[in-house]
C-alpha positions in Angstrom: -154.8 48.2 -4.2 -155.1 47.7 -7.9 -157.7 49.3 -9.9 -159.6 48.6 -13.1 -157.8 48.9 -16.5 -158.7 49.6 -20.0 -156.3 47.2 -21.3 -157.5 45.2 -24.3 -157.6 41.9 -22.8 -157.5 39.4 -25.7 -158.5 35.8 -25.9 -157.0 33.2 -28.1 -160.6 32.8 -29.6 -163.9 34.7 -29.4 -164.8 38.3 -29.8 -162.9 40.6 -27.4 -166.0 42.5 -26.0 -167.9 39.1 -25.3 -164.9 38.0 -23.5 -164.4 41.3 -21.6 -167.8 41.2 -19.8 -167.2 37.8 -18.1 -163.9 38.8 -17.1 -165.3 42.0 -15.3 -167.7 39.8 -13.5 -164.8 37.4 -12.5 -162.7 40.5 -11.2 -165.7 41.6 -9.0 -166.1 38.2 -7.6 -162.5 37.9 -6.8 -162.3 41.3 -5.2 -165.4 40.3 -3.0 -163.6 37.1 -1.8 -160.5 39.1 -1.0 -162.6 41.5 1.1 -163.8 38.3 3.0 -160.3 37.1 3.4 -159.0 40.4 4.8 -162.0 41.1 7.3 -163.3 37.7 8.3 -160.6 35.2 9.3 -163.2 32.4 10.1 -164.2 31.8 6.5 -160.9 32.8 5.1 -160.2 29.4 3.4 -163.6 29.1 1.9 -163.1 32.6 0.4 -159.6 31.8 -0.8 -161.0 28.7 -2.5 -163.8 30.6 -4.2 -161.3 33.3 -5.4 -158.9 30.5 -6.6 -161.8 29.1 -8.6 -162.6 32.5 -10.2 -158.9 33.1 -10.9 -158.4 29.6 -12.7 -161.5 30.5 -14.7 -160.2 34.0 -15.8 -156.7 32.5 -16.6 -158.4 30.1 -19.1 -160.1 33.0 -20.8 -157.2 35.1 -21.4 -154.4 34.7 -23.9 -151.0 33.3 -22.9 -149.0 35.7 -20.9 -151.7 38.1 -20.0 -152.9 36.7 -16.6 -150.4 38.3 -14.2 -151.0 41.8 -15.8 -154.8 41.2 -15.6 -154.6 40.2 -11.9 -152.5 43.3 -11.1 -154.6 45.6 -13.0 -158.1 44.5 -12.3 -158.1 42.9 -8.8 -157.2 43.8 -5.3 -155.2 40.7 -5.0 -151.3 40.5 -5.4 -150.2 38.0 -8.1 -148.4 36.0 -5.3 -151.7 35.7 -3.5 -153.5 34.8 -6.5 -151.3 31.8 -7.2 -151.8 30.8 -3.5 -155.5 30.9 -3.9 -155.5 28.9 -7.1 -153.5 26.3 -5.2 -156.1 26.2 -2.5 -158.9 25.7 -5.2 -157.1 22.9 -6.8 -156.0 21.1 -3.6 -159.3 21.4 -1.9 -160.7 18.3 -3.7 -157.8 16.2 -3.0 -156.7 16.9 0.6 -158.4 17.1 4.0 -160.4 20.5 3.7 -161.2 22.1 6.9 -163.0 25.5 6.4 -161.7 26.7 9.9 -158.1 26.5 8.8 -155.9 29.3 7.6 -154.6 29.3 4.1 -151.0 28.7 5.0 -151.9 25.9 7.3 -154.1 24.2 4.7 -151.4 24.3 2.0 -148.8 23.1 4.5 -151.0 20.2 5.6 -151.7 19.3 1.8 -147.9 19.3 1.1 -147.4 17.0 4.2 -150.2 14.5 3.0 -148.7 14.4 -0.4 -145.3 13.6 1.1 -146.5 10.7 3.0 -145.6 7.3 1.4 -148.5 5.4 -0.1 -150.1 2.8 2.3 -148.8 -0.7 1.9 -151.1 -2.9 0.0 -152.7 -5.8 1.8 -152.6 -7.9 -1.2 -150.2 -10.9 -1.1 -147.0 -10.8 -3.1 -147.1 -12.5 -6.4 -144.0 -14.7 -6.2 -142.2 -16.9 -8.8 -144.1 -20.0 -7.4 -147.4 -18.2 -7.9 -146.5 -17.5 -11.4 -145.6 -21.1 -12.1 -148.8 -22.2 -10.5 -150.8 -19.7 -12.6 -149.3 -20.9 -15.7 -150.0 -24.6 -15.0 -153.7 -23.6 -14.4 -153.8 -21.7 -17.6 -152.5 -24.7 -19.5 -155.4 -26.9 -18.1 -157.8 -24.4 -19.6 -157.0 -25.9 -23.0 -158.1 -29.3 -21.9 -160.4 -31.3 -24.2 -162.6 -31.9 -21.2 -165.1 -29.1 -20.5 -165.2 -30.0 -16.7 -161.5 -29.6 -16.3 -161.5 -26.3 -18.2 -164.2 -24.9 -16.0 -162.4 -25.9 -12.8 -159.1 -24.3 -14.2 -160.9 -21.1 -15.1 -162.4 -20.9 -11.5 -159.1 -21.4 -9.9 -157.4 -18.8 -12.2 -160.3 -16.2 -11.6 -159.9 -16.8 -7.7 -156.2 -16.4 -7.7 -156.4 -13.2 -9.7 -158.9 -11.8 -7.4 -156.8 -12.6 -4.4 -153.9 -10.7 -6.0 -156.2 -7.7 -7.0 -156.0 -8.5 -10.7 -157.9 -9.7 -13.6 -157.1 -13.3 -15.0 -155.6 -11.7 -18.1 -153.2 -9.3 -15.8 -152.4 -12.4 -13.8 -151.2 -14.5 -16.7 -149.3 -11.4 -18.2 -147.5 -10.9 -14.9 -146.7 -14.7 -14.6 -145.2 -14.8 -18.1 -143.2 -11.7 -17.3 -141.9 -13.3 -14.1 -141.2 -16.7 -15.7 -140.9 -16.3 -19.4 -138.2 -19.1 -19.7 -140.4 -21.6 -17.8 -143.4 -20.5 -20.1 -141.3 -21.0 -23.2 -139.8 -24.3 -22.0 -143.5 -25.7 -21.3 -144.6 -24.5 -24.7 -141.6 -26.1 -26.4 -142.1 -29.3 -24.4 -145.7 -29.4 -25.8 -144.5 -28.7 -29.3 -142.0 -31.5 -29.1 -144.7 -33.9 -27.8 -147.0 -32.9 -30.7 -144.1 -33.5 -33.2 -143.5 -37.0 -31.7 -147.3 -37.8 -31.9 -147.4 -36.6 -35.7 -144.2 -38.7 -36.5 -145.8 -41.7 -34.7 -148.8 -41.4 -36.7 -146.8 -41.1 -39.9 -145.0 -44.3 -39.2 -148.4 -46.1 -38.5 -149.9 -44.7 -41.8 -146.7 -45.8 -43.7 -147.0 -49.2 -42.1 -150.6 -49.5 -43.0 -150.0 -48.5 -46.6 -147.2 -51.1 -46.9 -149.2 -53.9 -45.3 -152.5 -53.3 -47.2 -150.8 -53.0 -50.6 -151.8 -56.3 -52.4 -153.0 -57.8 -49.3 -155.8 -60.4 -49.5 -159.2 -60.4 -47.8 -158.0 -62.7 -45.0 -154.9 -60.7 -44.5 -156.9 -57.5 -44.3 -159.1 -59.1 -41.7 -155.9 -60.1 -39.7 -154.5 -56.6 -39.9 -157.8 -55.0 -38.8 -158.0 -57.5 -35.8 -154.4 -56.5 -34.9 -155.1 -52.9 -35.0 -158.2 -53.4 -32.8 -156.2 -55.4 -30.3 -153.7 -52.4 -30.1 -156.5 -50.0 -29.6 -155.8 -48.2 -32.9 -159.2 -49.1 -34.5 -162.5 -49.3 -32.9 -164.6 -50.6 -35.9 
């Protein structure tokens, strides 16, 4: 059994005497819980949990390296038991806590629960085909037609929800799975834009050439030709 000590327990911050009084109270609480553990088997786990919480609190108040010495000098608990009690306190909120269990049984059960593989997700696997489809939907969200954009947005949100993701996460994953396809699609759109710009440049050059020095009748003929080709709606 350990007894009280006059060791000058110091703290990284704060007045020593102000810290010493709470530590005395914690030591008393730990010793009371130890008495419960030794004499009342039925509530042993609850007492170990309470002692562990007090020990964790005391450790935070002590300077680095002093905890073991403080436990041995101020409590009736061995350092090995103190470590186990703190484990109980930390594990109690994460594992199946049955107050009627023994300390060893509880810690063993917690270790077994942690070692179990995580349950398999019921969400569908996100495949390359899914990634391609998601990117195609995303492309439609840039449509000039509001209705098409809304439909694409709704489809993308539903697909993301089905796979347990947000729309942004879904697209990020799709681009990670099919980066080449995504780039190829973007390059195809860029080439189409370049071709359209080149076509318009040719039309503009042709108009400048044809309008230069044209008479009124010739201008009317040119405009009629453009209208017939769907290039002018005047």
